[in-house]
ZALO-862237 format. One record per residue (C-alpha): z, x, y; residue number from 1. Coordinates in steps of 0.2 Angstrom, whole numbers, plus 5000, padded with zeros to 4 digits. Layout:
// ZALO-862237
{atom {Z, X, Y}, NUM}
...
//
This chain:
// ZALO-862237
{atom {3993, 5042, 4272}, 1}
{atom {3997, 5042, 4290}, 2}
{atom {4001, 5058, 4300}, 3}
{atom {4013, 5049, 4311}, 4}
{atom {4032, 5053, 4309}, 5}
{atom {4042, 5038, 4302}, 6}
{atom {4049, 5026, 4315}, 7}
{atom {4067, 5028, 4318}, 8}
{atom {4078, 5013, 4312}, 9}
{atom {4086, 5013, 4329}, 10}
{atom {4077, 5003, 4343}, 11}
{atom {4073, 5012, 4359}, 12}
{atom {4086, 5001, 4368}, 13}
{atom {4100, 5006, 4357}, 14}
{atom {4097, 5024, 4362}, 15}
{atom {4101, 5020, 4380}, 16}
{atom {4118, 5012, 4378}, 17}
{atom {4130, 5010, 4392}, 18}
{atom {4145, 5021, 4390}, 19}
{atom {4157, 5016, 4375}, 20}
{atom {4169, 5005, 4383}, 21}
{atom {4187, 5007, 4377}, 22}
{atom {4194, 4994, 4389}, 23}
{atom {4189, 4981, 4401}, 24}
{atom {4198, 4976, 4417}, 25}
{atom {4196, 4961, 4429}, 26}
{atom {4203, 4961, 4446}, 27}
{atom {4202, 4952, 4463}, 28}
{atom {4201, 4958, 4480}, 29}
{atom {4198, 4954, 4498}, 30}
{atom {4188, 4958, 4513}, 31}
{atom {4200, 4953, 4527}, 32}
{atom {4192, 4952, 4544}, 33}
{atom {4199, 4950, 4562}, 34}
{atom {4184, 4948, 4574}, 35}
{atom {4172, 4962, 4570}, 36}
{atom {4185, 4973, 4560}, 37}
{atom {4190, 4974, 4542}, 38}
{atom {4206, 4980, 4535}, 39}
{atom {4204, 4995, 4523}, 40}
{atom {4217, 5005, 4512}, 41}
{atom {4219, 5023, 4506}, 42}
{atom {4228, 5021, 4489}, 43}
{atom {4240, 5034, 4484}, 44}
{atom {4229, 5036, 4468}, 45}
{atom {4216, 5049, 4471}, 46}
{atom {4198, 5050, 4465}, 47}
{atom {4194, 5060, 4450}, 48}
{atom {4190, 5075, 4460}, 49}
{atom {4207, 5074, 4470}, 50}
{atom {4200, 5067, 4486}, 51}
{atom {4207, 5052, 4496}, 52}
{atom {4198, 5036, 4493}, 53}
{atom {4195, 5023, 4507}, 54}
{atom {4194, 5006, 4499}, 55}
{atom {4196, 4987, 4500}, 56}
{atom {4213, 4979, 4494}, 57}
{atom {4211, 4973, 4476}, 58}
{atom {4221, 4972, 4460}, 59}
{atom {4224, 4964, 4443}, 60}
{atom {4224, 4946, 4440}, 61}
{atom {4241, 4941, 4433}, 62}
{atom {4243, 4928, 4419}, 63}
{atom {4241, 4910, 4425}, 64}
{atom {4234, 4916, 4442}, 65}
{atom {4217, 4911, 4449}, 66}
{atom {4206, 4925, 4456}, 67}
{atom {4208, 4918, 4474}, 68}
{atom {4227, 4918, 4471}, 69}
{atom {4227, 4936, 4465}, 70}
{atom {4215, 4941, 4479}, 71}
{atom {4227, 4933, 4492}, 72}
{atom {4242, 4942, 4484}, 73}
{atom {4234, 4959, 4483}, 74}
{atom {4228, 4958, 4501}, 75}
{atom {4246, 4954, 4506}, 76}
{atom {4254, 4967, 4495}, 77}
{atom {4243, 4981, 4499}, 78}
{atom {4240, 4978, 4517}, 79}
{atom {4256, 4969, 4523}, 80}
{atom {4244, 4956, 4531}, 81}
{atom {4241, 4938, 4527}, 82}
{atom {4224, 4931, 4526}, 83}
{atom {4216, 4913, 4524}, 84}
{atom {4203, 4913, 4510}, 85}
{atom {4186, 4908, 4517}, 86}
{atom {4174, 4910, 4502}, 87}
{atom {4170, 4920, 4487}, 88}
{atom {4158, 4934, 4491}, 89}
{atom {4153, 4940, 4474}, 90}
{atom {4158, 4951, 4460}, 91}
{atom {4156, 4970, 4459}, 92}
{atom {4155, 4979, 4442}, 93}
{atom {4157, 4997, 4439}, 94}
{atom {4162, 5010, 4426}, 95}
{atom {4176, 5023, 4428}, 96}
{atom {4185, 5035, 4418}, 97}
{atom {4204, 5037, 4416}, 98}
{atom {4213, 5049, 4404}, 99}
{atom {4196, 5052, 4394}, 100}
{atom {4193, 5033, 4392}, 101}
{atom {4178, 5024, 4399}, 102}
{atom {4183, 5007, 4407}, 103}
{atom {4172, 4993, 4413}, 104}
{atom {4179, 4985, 4428}, 105}
{atom {4174, 4968, 4437}, 106}
{atom {4181, 4963, 4454}, 107}
{atom {4179, 4946, 4462}, 108}
{atom {4180, 4948, 4480}, 109}
{atom {4184, 4935, 4493}, 110}
{atom {4181, 4934, 4512}, 111}
{atom {4198, 4931, 4521}, 112}
{atom {4201, 4928, 4540}, 113}
{atom {4217, 4937, 4547}, 114}
{atom {4232, 4926, 4550}, 115}
{atom {4247, 4937, 4553}, 116}
{atom {4256, 4952, 4547}, 117}
{atom {4260, 4970, 4550}, 118}
{atom {4250, 4985, 4542}, 119}
{atom {4267, 4994, 4541}, 120}
{atom {4273, 4982, 4528}, 121}
{atom {4261, 4988, 4514}, 122}
{atom {4267, 4992, 4496}, 123}
{atom {4270, 5009, 4489}, 124}
{atom {4253, 5010, 4480}, 125}
{atom {4245, 5012, 4497}, 126}
{atom {4246, 5028, 4508}, 127}
{atom {4238, 5021, 4523}, 128}
{atom {4231, 5004, 4530}, 129}
{atom {4219, 5004, 4544}, 130}
{atom {4208, 4992, 4553}, 131}
{atom {4190, 4998, 4556}, 132}
{atom {4173, 4990, 4562}, 133}
{atom {4164, 4981, 4549}, 134}
{atom {4148, 4991, 4553}, 135}
{atom {4158, 5007, 4550}, 136}
{atom {4165, 5001, 4533}, 137}
{atom {4147, 4998, 4527}, 138}
{atom {4146, 5017, 4526}, 139}
{atom {4164, 5024, 4526}, 140}
{atom {4170, 5015, 4510}, 141}
{atom {4171, 5027, 4495}, 142}
{atom {4163, 5016, 4482}, 143}
{atom {4145, 5009, 4484}, 144}
{atom {4151, 4992, 4475}, 145}
{atom {4163, 4989, 4490}, 146}
{atom {4150, 4994, 4503}, 147}
{atom {4139, 4981, 4496}, 148}
{atom {4153, 4968, 4497}, 149}
{atom {4155, 4972, 4515}, 150}
{atom {4136, 4969, 4517}, 151}
{atom {4139, 4952, 4510}, 152}
{atom {4153, 4948, 4521}, 153}
{atom {4143, 4954, 4536}, 154}
{atom {4129, 4943, 4531}, 155}
{atom {4141, 4928, 4529}, 156}
{atom {4149, 4931, 4546}, 157}
{atom {4132, 4933, 4555}, 158}
{atom {4126, 4917, 4547}, 159}
{atom {4141, 4907, 4555}, 160}
{atom {4139, 4914, 4572}, 161}
//
């Protein structure tokens, strides 16, 4: 007889599960640039700790809408600005909690070039719209996933110059 304890029927990987997902969300958003600046928003919805959030414009993809169409619409609605899509930058994925539920979220982000508009024309989901230097946004945005997307935008823009 062996003195080793019996092996668990659960594998090691099953013990390190990601949070139990109650819902999944898919959204699209934009990095709207004008020269060396990017537009950012302060949504009316606060972070879990009650603090203000500095973010990129993004939102749900409506039925029948492509991700680039959704990103274009969300940029316009949340910022009051119109942008021309340049290219897809990538997808950010993260978890968040709302009302005790864990939600897995994916956001497809696109690079946009500013065309026209006024930041005062944003919707009521946004408290403030502001232009800021892309370099500053790399550290000022509230969420790491969005800071990484700005890094991708900077790399793309520097490649083209």
